[in-house]
A tleap script that builds the chain and sets N, CA, C and O, in Angstrom:
source leaprc.protein.ff14SB
mol = sequence {
  NMET ASP GLU ARG PRO ARG TYR MET ILE SER
  VAL ALA ALA GLU LEU VAL GLY MET HIE PRO
  GLN THR LEU ARG ILE TYR GLU GLN LYS GLY
  PHE VAL ARG PRO GLN ARG THR GLN GLY ASN
  THR ARG LEU TYR SER ASP ALA ASP VAL GLU
  ARG LEU ARG ALA ILE GLN ARG LEU THR THR
  GLU ILE GLY LEU ASN LEU VAL GLY VAL GLU
  ARG VAL LEU ARG LEU GLU ASP GLU LEU VAL
  ARG MET ARG ARG GLN LEU ASP ARG MET GLU
  GLN GLU MET ARG GLN ALA ILE ASP GLN VAL
  HIE ARG GLN TYR ARG ARG ASP LEU ILE LEU
  TYR ARG PRO PRO GLN PRO PRO ASP ARG ARG
  CSER
}
set mol.1.N position { -15.264 -34.034 -16.094 }
set mol.1.CA position { -15.569 -32.733 -15.526 }
set mol.1.C position { -14.248 -32.006 -15.280 }
set mol.1.O position { -13.274 -32.598 -14.815 }
set mol.2.N position { -14.236 -30.742 -15.592 }
set mol.2.CA position { -13.021 -29.935 -15.489 }
set mol.2.C position { -12.715 -29.615 -14.024 }
set mol.2.O position { -13.553 -29.062 -13.311 }
set mol.3.N position { -11.529 -29.963 -13.594 }
set mol.3.CA position { -11.105 -29.762 -12.204 }
set mol.3.C position { -10.267 -28.490 -12.028 }
set mol.3.O position { -9.834 -28.189 -10.916 }
set mol.4.N position { -10.038 -27.752 -13.101 }
set mol.4.CA position { -9.201 -26.559 -12.979 }
set mol.4.C position { -9.922 -25.467 -12.191 }
set mol.4.O position { -11.072 -25.141 -12.482 }
set mol.5.N position { -9.239 -24.906 -11.194 }
set mol.5.CA position { -9.861 -23.834 -10.417 }
set mol.5.C position { -10.009 -22.579 -11.272 }
set mol.5.O position { -9.065 -22.171 -11.948 }
set mol.6.N position { -11.200 -21.963 -11.242 }
set mol.6.CA position { -11.402 -20.794 -12.092 }
set mol.6.C position { -12.357 -19.750 -11.535 }
set mol.6.O position { -12.277 -18.590 -11.937 }
set mol.7.N position { -13.260 -20.113 -10.625 }
set mol.7.CA position { -14.271 -19.164 -10.166 }
set mol.7.C position { -14.030 -18.759 -8.718 }
set mol.7.O position { -13.865 -19.612 -7.846 }
set mol.8.N position { -14.012 -17.456 -8.466 }
set mol.8.CA position { -13.968 -16.987 -7.080 }
set mol.8.C position { -15.321 -17.283 -6.449 }
set mol.8.O position { -16.294 -17.557 -7.151 }
set mol.9.N position { -15.377 -17.228 -5.131 }
set mol.9.CA position { -16.570 -17.648 -4.407 }
set mol.9.C position { -17.809 -16.872 -4.830 }
set mol.9.O position { -18.895 -17.446 -4.913 }
set mol.10.N position { -17.670 -15.586 -5.096 }
set mol.10.CA position { -18.842 -14.789 -5.474 }
set mol.10.C position { -19.399 -15.247 -6.821 }
set mol.10.O position { -20.614 -15.289 -7.012 }
set mol.11.N position { -18.508 -15.590 -7.754 }
set mol.11.CA position { -18.950 -16.053 -9.072 }
set mol.11.C position { -19.574 -17.438 -8.956 }
set mol.11.O position { -20.634 -17.691 -9.530 }
set mol.12.N position { -18.924 -18.338 -8.216 }
set mol.12.CA position { -19.471 -19.688 -8.040 }
set mol.12.C position { -20.838 -19.632 -7.369 }
set mol.12.O position { -21.756 -20.352 -7.761 }
set mol.13.N position { -20.973 -18.770 -6.353 }
set mol.13.CA position { -22.257 -18.639 -5.660 }
set mol.13.C position { -23.334 -18.140 -6.617 }
set mol.13.O position { -24.468 -18.618 -6.585 }
set mol.14.N position { -22.985 -17.192 -7.456 }
set mol.14.CA position { -23.960 -16.677 -8.422 }
set mol.14.C position { -24.340 -17.746 -9.445 }
set mol.14.O position { -25.504 -17.855 -9.828 }
set mol.15.N position { -23.364 -18.529 -9.882 }
set mol.15.CA position { -23.640 -19.577 -10.874 }
set mol.15.C position { -24.649 -20.601 -10.353 }
set mol.15.O position { -25.466 -21.110 -11.120 }
set mol.16.N position { -24.597 -20.900 -9.070 }
set mol.16.CA position { -25.494 -21.918 -8.511 }
set mol.16.C position { -26.679 -21.322 -7.764 }
set mol.16.O position { -27.546 -22.055 -7.287 }
set mol.17.N position { -26.720 -20.004 -7.663 }
set mol.17.CA position { -27.845 -19.369 -6.997 }
set mol.17.C position { -27.847 -19.540 -5.490 }
set mol.17.O position { -28.899 -19.710 -4.874 }
set mol.18.N position { -26.657 -19.493 -4.900 }
set mol.18.CA position { -26.529 -19.620 -3.451 }
set mol.18.C position { -25.798 -18.401 -2.906 }
set mol.18.O position { -25.166 -17.651 -3.650 }
set mol.19.N position { -25.894 -18.222 -1.618 }
set mol.19.CA position { -25.151 -17.158 -0.948 }
set mol.19.C position { -23.715 -17.649 -0.722 }
set mol.19.O position { -23.517 -18.826 -0.420 }
set mol.20.N position { -22.721 -16.785 -0.859 }
set mol.20.CA position { -21.336 -17.215 -0.623 }
set mol.20.C position { -21.134 -17.881 0.742 }
set mol.20.O position { -20.318 -18.793 0.871 }
set mol.21.N position { -21.868 -17.431 1.753 }
set mol.21.CA position { -21.733 -18.045 3.074 }
set mol.21.C position { -22.156 -19.509 3.042 }
set mol.21.O position { -21.596 -20.333 3.765 }
set mol.22.N position { -23.138 -19.835 2.213 }
set mol.22.CA position { -23.568 -21.225 2.072 }
set mol.22.C position { -22.432 -22.070 1.513 }
set mol.22.O position { -22.216 -23.200 1.950 }
set mol.23.N position { -21.707 -21.517 0.545 }
set mol.23.CA position { -20.566 -22.237 -0.016 }
set mol.23.C position { -19.492 -22.451 1.047 }
set mol.23.O position { -18.854 -23.503 1.083 }
set mol.24.N position { -19.292 -21.468 1.901 }
set mol.24.CA position { -18.318 -21.620 2.988 }
set mol.24.C position { -18.745 -22.729 3.950 }
set mol.24.O position { -17.917 -23.520 4.403 }
set mol.25.N position { -20.026 -22.779 4.253 }
set mol.25.CA position { -20.543 -23.835 5.139 }
set mol.25.C position { -20.342 -25.206 4.488 }
set mol.25.O position { -19.907 -26.151 5.146 }
set mol.26.N position { -20.655 -25.309 3.209 }
set mol.26.CA position { -20.491 -26.582 2.511 }
set mol.26.C position { -19.021 -26.997 2.467 }
set mol.26.O position { -18.707 -28.184 2.552 }
set mol.27.N position { -18.130 -26.028 2.337 }
set mol.27.CA position { -16.704 -26.354 2.384 }
set mol.27.C position { -16.329 -26.851 3.784 }
set mol.27.O position { -15.604 -27.836 3.925 }
set mol.28.N position { -16.819 -26.173 4.799 }
set mol.28.CA position { -16.527 -26.557 6.174 }
set mol.28.C position { -17.005 -27.985 6.463 }
set mol.28.O position { -16.351 -28.728 7.196 }
set mol.29.N position { -18.139 -28.359 5.886 }
set mol.29.CA position { -18.675 -29.703 6.078 }
set mol.29.C position { -17.990 -30.735 5.175 }
set mol.29.O position { -18.242 -31.933 5.302 }
set mol.30.N position { -17.129 -30.274 4.266 }
set mol.30.CA position { -16.397 -31.187 3.396 }
set mol.30.C position { -17.147 -31.585 2.141 }
set mol.30.O position { -16.735 -32.510 1.442 }
set mol.31.N position { -18.259 -30.892 1.840 }
set mol.31.CA position { -19.027 -31.214 0.639 }
set mol.31.C position { -18.280 -30.805 -0.626 }
set mol.31.O position { -18.361 -31.492 -1.643 }
set mol.32.N position { -17.568 -29.711 -0.570 }
set mol.32.CA position { -16.734 -29.240 -1.683 }
set mol.32.C position { -15.378 -28.858 -1.107 }
set mol.32.O position { -15.249 -28.529 0.073 }
set mol.33.N position { -14.375 -28.911 -1.969 }
set mol.33.CA position { -13.024 -28.557 -1.553 }
set mol.33.C position { -12.397 -27.647 -2.602 }
set mol.33.O position { -11.579 -28.088 -3.409 }
set mol.34.N position { -12.783 -26.384 -2.586 }
set mol.34.CA position { -12.194 -25.481 -3.571 }
set mol.34.C position { -10.697 -25.330 -3.317 }
set mol.34.O position { -10.227 -25.414 -2.183 }
set mol.35.N position { -9.977 -25.111 -4.387 }
set mol.35.CA position { -8.548 -24.865 -4.229 }
set mol.35.C position { -8.349 -23.446 -3.722 }
set mol.35.O position { -9.275 -22.635 -3.738 }
set mol.36.N position { -7.156 -23.160 -3.281 }
set mol.36.CA position { -6.849 -21.838 -2.742 }
set mol.36.C position { -5.674 -21.243 -3.492 }
set mol.36.O position { -4.748 -21.943 -3.903 }
set mol.37.N position { -5.739 -19.921 -3.660 }
set mol.37.CA position { -4.599 -19.206 -4.230 }
set mol.37.C position { -3.580 -18.988 -3.118 }
set mol.37.O position { -3.833 -19.317 -1.959 }
set mol.38.N position { -2.438 -18.435 -3.475 }
set mol.38.CA position { -1.433 -18.129 -2.454 }
set mol.38.C position { -1.965 -17.098 -1.471 }
set mol.38.O position { -1.549 -17.073 -0.313 }
set mol.39.N position { -2.876 -16.252 -1.919 }
set mol.39.CA position { -3.498 -15.272 -1.043 }
set mol.39.C position { -4.686 -15.829 -0.277 }
set mol.39.O position { -5.394 -15.079 0.395 }
set mol.40.N position { -4.918 -17.160 -0.371 }
set mol.40.CA position { -5.972 -17.885 0.338 }
set mol.40.C position { -7.377 -17.621 -0.215 }
set mol.40.O position { -8.364 -17.847 0.485 }
set mol.41.N position { -7.478 -17.155 -1.443 }
set mol.41.CA position { -8.779 -16.974 -2.090 }
set mol.41.C position { -9.272 -18.321 -2.598 }
set mol.41.O position { -8.525 -19.075 -3.221 }
set mol.42.N position { -10.528 -18.609 -2.327 }
set mol.42.CA position { -11.114 -19.853 -2.814 }
set mol.42.C position { -11.323 -19.749 -4.320 }
set mol.42.O position { -11.770 -18.725 -4.838 }
set mol.43.N position { -10.985 -20.845 -5.010 }
set mol.43.CA position { -11.250 -20.945 -6.441 }
set mol.43.C position { -11.975 -22.257 -6.709 }
set mol.43.O position { -11.482 -23.339 -6.392 }
set mol.44.N position { -13.150 -22.132 -7.297 }
set mol.44.CA position { -13.996 -23.290 -7.572 }
set mol.44.C position { -13.836 -23.721 -9.024 }
set mol.44.O position { -13.725 -22.887 -9.923 }
set mol.45.N position { -13.825 -25.014 -9.236 }
set mol.45.CA position { -13.754 -25.571 -10.589 }
set mol.45.C position { -15.162 -25.818 -11.119 }
set mol.45.O position { -16.147 -25.681 -10.393 }
set mol.46.N position { -15.239 -26.183 -12.389 }
set mol.46.CA position { -16.534 -26.577 -12.959 }
set mol.46.C position { -17.094 -27.793 -12.215 }
set mol.46.O position { -18.303 -27.895 -12.003 }
set mol.47.N position { -16.215 -28.706 -11.823 }
set mol.47.CA position { -16.660 -29.879 -11.069 }
set mol.47.C position { -17.238 -29.463 -9.711 }
set mol.47.O position { -18.242 -30.016 -9.262 }
set mol.48.N position { -16.598 -28.491 -9.067 }
set mol.48.CA position { -17.122 -27.982 -7.789 }
set mol.48.C position { -18.505 -27.359 -7.985 }
set mol.48.O position { -19.418 -27.589 -7.193 }
set mol.49.N position { -18.643 -26.578 -9.038 }
set mol.49.CA position { -19.922 -25.915 -9.316 }
set mol.49.C position { -21.001 -26.968 -9.581 }
set mol.49.O position { -22.132 -26.834 -9.114 }
set mol.50.N position { -20.653 -27.999 -10.320 }
set mol.50.CA position { -21.635 -29.062 -10.590 }
set mol.50.C position { -22.016 -29.786 -9.308 }
set mol.50.O position { -23.177 -30.154 -9.125 }
set mol.51.N position { -21.056 -29.993 -8.424 }
set mol.51.CA position { -21.347 -30.637 -7.145 }
set mol.51.C position { -22.263 -29.748 -6.303 }
set mol.51.O position { -23.171 -30.248 -5.638 }
set mol.52.N position { -22.033 -28.447 -6.327 }
set mol.52.CA position { -22.905 -27.517 -5.606 }
set mol.52.C position { -24.327 -27.570 -6.159 }
set mol.52.O position { -25.294 -27.503 -5.400 }
set mol.53.N position { -24.454 -27.689 -7.464 }
set mol.53.CA position { -25.782 -27.823 -8.071 }
set mol.53.C position { -26.460 -29.110 -7.624 }
set mol.53.O position { -27.667 -29.139 -7.384 }
set mol.54.N position { -25.669 -30.174 -7.516 }
set mol.54.CA position { -26.226 -31.449 -7.044 }
set mol.54.C position { -26.712 -31.312 -5.601 }
set mol.54.O position { -27.780 -31.814 -5.250 }
set mol.55.N position { -25.931 -30.637 -4.776 }
set mol.55.CA position { -26.333 -30.409 -3.380 }
set mol.55.C position { -27.631 -29.611 -3.346 }
set mol.55.O position { -28.531 -29.897 -2.556 }
set mol.56.N position { -27.713 -28.618 -4.207 }
set mol.56.CA position { -28.920 -27.789 -4.255 }
set mol.56.C position { -30.144 -28.623 -4.645 }
set mol.56.O position { -31.219 -28.468 -4.066 }
set mol.57.N position { -29.969 -29.505 -5.629 }
set mol.57.CA position { -31.079 -30.387 -6.033 }
set mol.57.C position { -31.494 -31.304 -4.878 }
set mol.57.O position { -32.682 -31.509 -4.629 }
set mol.58.N position { -30.506 -31.845 -4.187 }
set mol.58.CA position { -30.809 -32.751 -3.078 }
set mol.58.C position { -31.575 -32.050 -1.961 }
set mol.58.O position { -32.463 -32.639 -1.346 }
set mol.59.N position { -31.230 -30.800 -1.703 }
set mol.59.CA position { -31.888 -30.092 -0.600 }
set mol.59.C position { -33.222 -29.491 -1.013 }
set mol.59.O position { -34.177 -29.522 -0.237 }
set mol.60.N position { -33.305 -28.943 -2.221 }
set mol.60.CA position { -34.532 -28.246 -2.607 }
set mol.60.C position { -35.550 -29.170 -3.273 }
set mol.60.O position { -36.729 -29.137 -2.923 }
set mol.61.N position { -35.119 -29.979 -4.213 }
set mol.61.CA position { -36.061 -30.827 -4.947 }
set mol.61.C position { -36.442 -32.085 -4.168 }
set mol.61.O position { -37.604 -32.491 -4.157 }
set mol.62.N position { -35.457 -32.691 -3.521 }
set mol.62.CA position { -35.724 -33.944 -2.814 }
set mol.62.C position { -36.047 -33.684 -1.347 }
set mol.62.O position { -36.752 -34.468 -0.712 }
set mol.63.N position { -35.533 -32.594 -0.817 }
set mol.63.CA position { -35.830 -32.229 0.559 }
set mol.63.C position { -34.912 -32.844 1.597 }
set mol.63.O position { -35.273 -32.935 2.770 }
set mol.64.N position { -33.726 -33.267 1.175 }
set mol.64.CA position { -32.790 -33.849 2.139 }
set mol.64.C position { -32.210 -32.772 3.046 }
set mol.64.O position { -32.016 -31.628 2.635 }
set mol.65.N position { -31.941 -33.161 4.283 }
set mol.65.CA position { -31.197 -32.267 5.157 }
set mol.65.C position { -29.702 -32.489 4.891 }
set mol.65.O position { -29.337 -33.330 4.069 }
set mol.66.N position { -28.849 -31.745 5.577 }
set mol.66.CA position { -27.420 -31.819 5.278 }
set mol.66.C position { -26.809 -33.166 5.646 }
set mol.66.O position { -25.823 -33.578 5.035 }
set mol.67.N position { -27.370 -33.856 6.627 }
set mol.67.CA position { -26.890 -35.199 6.958 }
set mol.67.C position { -27.194 -36.146 5.795 }
set mol.67.O position { -26.354 -36.964 5.418 }
set mol.68.N position { -28.383 -36.032 5.236 }
set mol.68.CA position { -28.740 -36.844 4.079 }
set mol.68.C position { -27.871 -36.513 2.878 }
set mol.68.O position { -27.441 -37.409 2.152 }
set mol.69.N position { -27.609 -35.218 2.667 }
set mol.69.CA position { -26.740 -34.799 1.567 }
set mol.69.C position { -25.358 -35.414 1.744 }
set mol.69.O position { -24.763 -35.915 0.790 }
set mol.70.N position { -24.857 -35.372 2.967 }
set mol.70.CA position { -23.528 -35.937 3.238 }
set mol.70.C position { -23.478 -37.419 2.882 }
set mol.70.O position { -22.512 -37.886 2.279 }
set mol.71.N position { -24.510 -38.146 3.254 }
set mol.71.CA position { -24.544 -39.592 2.955 }
set mol.71.C position { -24.622 -39.849 1.456 }
set mol.71.O position { -23.935 -40.728 0.935 }
set mol.72.N position { -25.458 -39.085 0.767 }
set mol.72.CA position { -25.583 -39.260 -0.687 }
set mol.72.C position { -24.253 -38.948 -1.366 }
set mol.72.O position { -23.809 -39.698 -2.236 }
set mol.73.N position { -23.618 -37.847 -0.975 }
set mol.73.CA position { -22.338 -37.475 -1.583 }
set mol.73.C position { -21.276 -38.531 -1.309 }
set mol.73.O position { -20.479 -38.861 -2.187 }
set mol.74.N position { -21.270 -39.061 -0.080 }
set mol.74.CA position { -20.292 -40.095 0.255 }
set mol.74.C position { -20.507 -41.333 -0.605 }
set mol.74.O position { -19.548 -41.930 -1.095 }
set mol.75.N position { -21.774 -41.721 -0.788 }
set mol.75.CA position { -22.081 -42.884 -1.626 }
set mol.75.C position { -21.712 -42.636 -3.089 }
set mol.75.O position { -21.174 -43.517 -3.759 }
set mol.76.N position { -22.005 -41.439 -3.574 }
set mol.76.CA position { -21.641 -41.114 -4.959 }
set mol.76.C position { -20.130 -41.124 -5.148 }
set mol.76.O position { -19.633 -41.617 -6.160 }
set mol.77.N position { -19.394 -40.580 -4.175 }
set mol.77.CA position { -17.932 -40.595 -4.261 }
set mol.77.C position { -17.395 -42.018 -4.254 }
set mol.77.O position { -16.465 -42.342 -4.993 }
set mol.78.N position { -17.984 -42.866 -3.419 }
set mol.78.CA position { -17.569 -44.266 -3.361 }
set mol.78.C position { -17.869 -44.962 -4.681 }
set mol.78.O position { -17.067 -45.763 -5.161 }
set mol.79.N position { -19.007 -44.664 -5.259 }
set mol.79.CA position { -19.362 -45.237 -6.550 }
set mol.79.C position { -18.359 -44.827 -7.629 }
set mol.79.O position { -17.966 -45.653 -8.453 }
set mol.80.N position { -17.948 -43.576 -7.630 }
set mol.80.CA position { -16.954 -43.093 -8.598 }
set mol.80.C position { -15.632 -43.828 -8.391 }
set mol.80.O position { -15.006 -44.270 -9.354 }
set mol.81.N position { -15.204 -43.959 -7.119 }
set mol.81.CA position { -13.942 -44.672 -6.838 }
set mol.81.C position { -14.026 -46.119 -7.302 }
set mol.81.O position { -13.082 -46.643 -7.893 }
set mol.82.N position { -15.150 -46.759 -7.035 }
set mol.82.CA position { -15.302 -48.156 -7.430 }
set mol.82.C position { -15.336 -48.298 -8.950 }
set mol.82.O position { -14.786 -49.253 -9.498 }
set mol.83.N position { -15.973 -47.358 -9.624 }
set mol.83.CA position { -16.022 -47.397 -11.092 }
set mol.83.C position { -14.615 -47.259 -11.677 }
set mol.83.O position { -14.250 -47.957 -12.623 }
set mol.84.N position { -13.827 -46.340 -11.092 }
set mol.84.CA position { -12.441 -46.180 -11.558 }
set mol.84.C position { -11.633 -47.452 -11.325 }
set mol.84.O position { -10.855 -47.870 -12.183 }
set mol.85.N position { -11.825 -48.063 -10.158 }
set mol.85.CA position { -11.118 -49.299 -9.855 }
set mol.85.C position { -11.530 -50.397 -10.824 }
set mol.85.O position { -10.681 -51.135 -11.324 }
set mol.86.N position { -12.817 -50.510 -11.090 }
set mol.86.CA position { -13.301 -51.510 -12.035 }
set mol.86.C position { -12.742 -51.254 -13.428 }
set mol.86.O position { -12.341 -52.194 -14.116 }
set mol.87.N position { -12.710 -49.995 -13.851 }
set mol.87.CA position { -12.142 -49.662 -15.161 }
set mol.87.C position { -10.670 -50.074 -15.248 }
set mol.87.O position { -10.227 -50.611 -16.263 }
set mol.88.N position { -9.909 -49.813 -14.161 }
set mol.88.CA position { -8.494 -50.212 -14.145 }
set mol.88.C position { -8.364 -51.728 -14.216 }
set mol.88.O position { -7.512 -52.252 -14.934 }
set mol.89.N position { -9.208 -52.426 -13.473 }
set mol.89.CA position { -9.148 -53.889 -13.485 }
set mol.89.C position { -9.512 -54.438 -14.859 }
set mol.89.O position { -8.890 -55.391 -15.327 }
set mol.90.N position { -10.506 -53.854 -15.506 }
set mol.90.CA position { -10.879 -54.294 -16.850 }
set mol.90.C position { -9.735 -54.062 -17.833 }
set mol.90.O position { -9.461 -54.906 -18.686 }
set mol.91.N position { -9.078 -52.926 -17.710 }
set mol.91.CA position { -7.948 -52.634 -18.589 }
set mol.91.C position { -6.809 -53.634 -18.355 }
set mol.91.O position { -6.214 -54.132 -19.310 }
set mol.92.N position { -6.511 -53.922 -17.094 }
set mol.92.CA position { -5.471 -54.898 -16.783 }
set mol.92.C position { -5.836 -56.278 -17.321 }
set mol.92.O position { -4.978 -56.997 -17.834 }
set mol.93.N position { -7.118 -56.648 -17.202 }
set mol.93.CA position { -7.560 -57.938 -17.703 }
set mol.93.C position { -7.411 -58.008 -19.223 }
set mol.93.O position { -6.950 -59.015 -19.760 }
set mol.94.N position { -7.801 -56.942 -19.908 }
set mol.94.CA position { -7.657 -56.921 -21.376 }
set mol.94.C position { -6.195 -57.051 -21.777 }
set mol.94.O position { -5.865 -57.763 -22.725 }
set mol.95.N position { -5.323 -56.363 -21.053 }
set mol.95.CA position { -3.893 -56.449 -21.360 }
set mol.95.C position { -3.377 -57.862 -21.127 }
set mol.95.O position { -2.579 -58.368 -21.915 }
set mol.96.N position { -3.823 -58.500 -20.054 }
set mol.96.CA position { -3.398 -59.873 -19.761 }
set mol.96.C position { -3.902 -60.827 -20.838 }
set mol.96.O position { -3.165 -61.711 -21.275 }
set mol.97.N position { -5.138 -60.659 -21.268 }
set mol.97.CA position { -5.698 -61.515 -22.324 }
set mol.97.C position { -4.936 -61.310 -23.626 }
set mol.97.O position { -4.611 -62.276 -24.317 }
set mol.98.N position { -4.650 -60.060 -23.961 }
set mol.98.CA position { -3.873 -59.786 -25.172 }
set mol.98.C position { -2.501 -60.443 -25.098 }
set mol.98.O position { -2.015 -60.979 -26.094 }
set mol.99.N position { -1.873 -60.406 -23.926 }
set mol.99.CA position { -0.560 -61.037 -23.746 }
set mol.99.C position { -0.651 -62.542 -23.949 }
set mol.99.O position { 0.218 -63.138 -24.585 }
set mol.100.N position { -1.697 -63.157 -23.411 }
set mol.100.CA position { -1.885 -64.594 -23.584 }
set mol.100.C position { -2.064 -64.920 -25.060 }
set mol.100.O position { -1.478 -65.877 -25.567 }
set mol.101.N position { -2.878 -64.120 -25.750 }
set mol.101.CA position { -3.088 -64.364 -27.192 }
set mol.101.C position { -1.786 -64.223 -27.969 }
set mol.101.O position { -1.505 -65.030 -28.855 }
set mol.102.N position { -1.003 -63.222 -27.653 }
set mol.102.CA position { 0.280 -63.057 -28.357 }
set mol.102.C position { 1.203 -64.236 -28.080 }
set mol.102.O position { 1.895 -64.720 -28.976 }
set mol.103.N position { 1.205 -64.690 -26.844 }
set mol.103.CA position { 2.083 -65.793 -26.465 }
set mol.103.C position { 1.691 -67.081 -27.164 }
set mol.103.O position { 2.548 -67.777 -27.708 }
set mol.104.N position { 0.401 -67.407 -27.155 }
set mol.104.CA position { 0.039 -68.685 -27.772 }
set mol.104.C position { 0.205 -68.630 -29.279 }
set mol.104.O position { 0.447 -69.667 -29.898 }
set mol.105.N position { 0.086 -67.482 -29.883 }
set mol.105.CA position { 0.330 -67.384 -31.332 }
set mol.105.C position { 1.797 -67.654 -31.642 }
set mol.105.O position { 2.124 -68.231 -32.679 }
set mol.106.N position { 2.687 -67.229 -30.726 }
set mol.106.CA position { 4.114 -67.501 -30.936 }
set mol.106.C position { 4.403 -68.980 -30.733 }
set mol.106.O position { 5.259 -69.550 -31.410 }
set mol.107.N position { 3.689 -69.601 -29.801 }
set mol.107.CA position { 3.977 -70.983 -29.443 }
set mol.107.C position { 3.294 -71.998 -30.355 }
set mol.107.O position { 3.624 -73.183 -30.304 }
set mol.108.N position { 2.377 -71.573 -31.164 }
set mol.108.CA position { 1.675 -72.505 -32.046 }
set mol.108.C position { 2.629 -73.073 -33.092 }
set mol.108.O position { 3.466 -72.365 -33.652 }
set mol.109.N position { 2.479 -74.345 -33.330 }
set mol.109.CA position { 3.237 -75.000 -34.401 }
set mol.109.C position { 2.199 -75.469 -35.406 }
set mol.109.O position { 1.279 -76.216 -35.074 }
set mol.110.N position { 2.361 -75.023 -36.618 }
set mol.110.CA position { 1.396 -75.398 -37.636 }
set mol.110.C position { 1.476 -76.896 -37.912 }
set mol.110.O position { 2.568 -77.459 -38.000 }
set mol.111.N position { 0.350 -77.521 -38.044 }
set mol.111.CA position { 0.279 -78.944 -38.356 }
set mol.111.C position { 0.522 -79.121 -39.840 }
set mol.111.O position { -0.118 -78.487 -40.679 }
set mol.112.N position { 1.447 -79.985 -40.135 }
set mol.112.CA position { 1.699 -80.354 -41.529 }
set mol.112.C position { 1.555 -81.876 -41.620 }
set mol.112.O position { 2.287 -82.624 -40.971 }
set mol.113.N position { 0.595 -82.315 -42.440 }
set mol.113.CA position { 0.398 -83.774 -42.540 }
set mol.113.C position { 1.669 -84.440 -43.083 }
set mol.113.O position { 2.409 -83.841 -43.864 }
set mol.114.N position { 1.904 -85.652 -42.669 }
set mol.114.CA position { 3.103 -86.344 -43.155 }
set mol.114.C position { 3.051 -86.485 -44.678 }
set mol.114.O position { 1.993 -86.729 -45.259 }
set mol.115.N position { 4.177 -86.332 -45.286 }
set mol.115.CA position { 4.286 -86.450 -46.744 }
set mol.115.C position { 4.638 -87.896 -47.111 }
set mol.115.O position { 5.460 -88.527 -46.445 }
set mol.116.N position { 4.022 -88.407 -48.157 }
set mol.116.CA position { 4.381 -89.757 -48.569 }
set mol.116.C position { 5.849 -89.772 -49.050 }
set mol.116.O position { 6.349 -88.765 -49.552 }
set mol.117.N position { 6.516 -90.891 -48.897 }
set mol.117.CA position { 7.919 -90.939 -49.333 }
set mol.117.C position { 8.013 -90.688 -50.834 }
set mol.117.O position { 7.109 -91.014 -51.603 }
set mol.118.N position { 9.109 -90.113 -51.211 }
set mol.118.CA position { 9.373 -89.820 -52.627 }
set mol.118.C position { 9.704 -91.132 -53.337 }
set mol.118.O position { 10.647 -91.801 -52.914 }
set mol.119.N position { 8.988 -91.548 -54.394 }
set mol.119.CA position { 9.145 -92.867 -55.049 }
set mol.119.C position { 9.803 -92.740 -56.421 }
set mol.119.O position { 9.517 -93.562 -57.292 }
set mol.120.N position { 10.605 -91.826 -56.641 }
set mol.120.CA position { 11.250 -91.653 -57.941 }
set mol.120.C position { 12.390 -92.648 -58.148 }
set mol.120.O position { 12.768 -92.860 -59.300 }
set mol.121.N position { 12.914 -93.218 -57.209 }
set mol.121.CA position { 14.063 -94.077 -57.392 }
set mol.121.C position { 13.732 -95.449 -57.832 }
set mol.121.O position { 14.630 -96.270 -58.020 }
savepdb mol mol.pdb
quit
């Protein structure tokens, strides 16, 4: 998901079908964290907009209140963090396995059966 800030609050609110004040409330509660310009204008990314849509689904389709939304978002964020950690661990494990394979290939000594003595003499 694109994290680049691009939408002012009015555009982000229109994209998700919410009032700009609702977006301010969600920011205050920590549900979204839009970036700010030097002039302190909120700028929402595509990821922020998608998160706002998820909040909207949780409140309208499922009927969660904001406490429930907060818990779901916290669990989803934790799941993302854990997935990233697992991905890093899997990558480290693959690198370690590759290193072991490279090492044992260097250390292998090919078996050569003993040769019978030369009987030409």
